[in-house]
C-alpha positions, 0 to 999 in steps of 0.5 A: 514502536521499533520495527526491525528491518531484517535479519542482521547486517548493516540495516538500521532499525526503522523506528517510527512513533506514529501509525495510521490504521485504515480500511479501504473499500475498493470498487470493481475496475476502479483504481484508488489511492491507497496511500498518498506520497509521503516523504515521512513514511517509514513503514507501511503494510497493505493487507487484503481483507476480502477474498479478491485478487488485488493489484498494488501499484507503486505509483499512479496519479490522483487528480486533485479535483476529481480524486480519479486515479489514473495509470493503474492497470489490473495485473500490472504491479504487485499481485496480492492473491486473496485474503491475508496476502500482504505487501510491506514497505520497510527501510529495505524497500522504502518507497515514499511515493503514491501507492494505488490499487485496483481489482476486478471485483469489489474488495477491501484492504487494511492499511497501516502507515508508520511515520 
């Protein structure tokens, strides 16, 4: 599935042939890993699917034994202010590290990652 990286210029098309679609519940005041680090990531979309403000963090650390995510703070990152708000990772802002999220109330995210 080809995805255009923007309106013209020298940016190439960002083409990927595999996508993973998930829905992720979030608990109040508990950081979660939205996407693990993935050097093969070519695209991602993170969409708020509830009526909550969610902070997206490019980073965070997940303990491999407990699954606990640290280094993520409400309000310190990319704010998504309610249902339908989204953040996209494309060839223009390609980030392949861990993506995390946190919010002050129970919420959910819909996620697509293309590789």
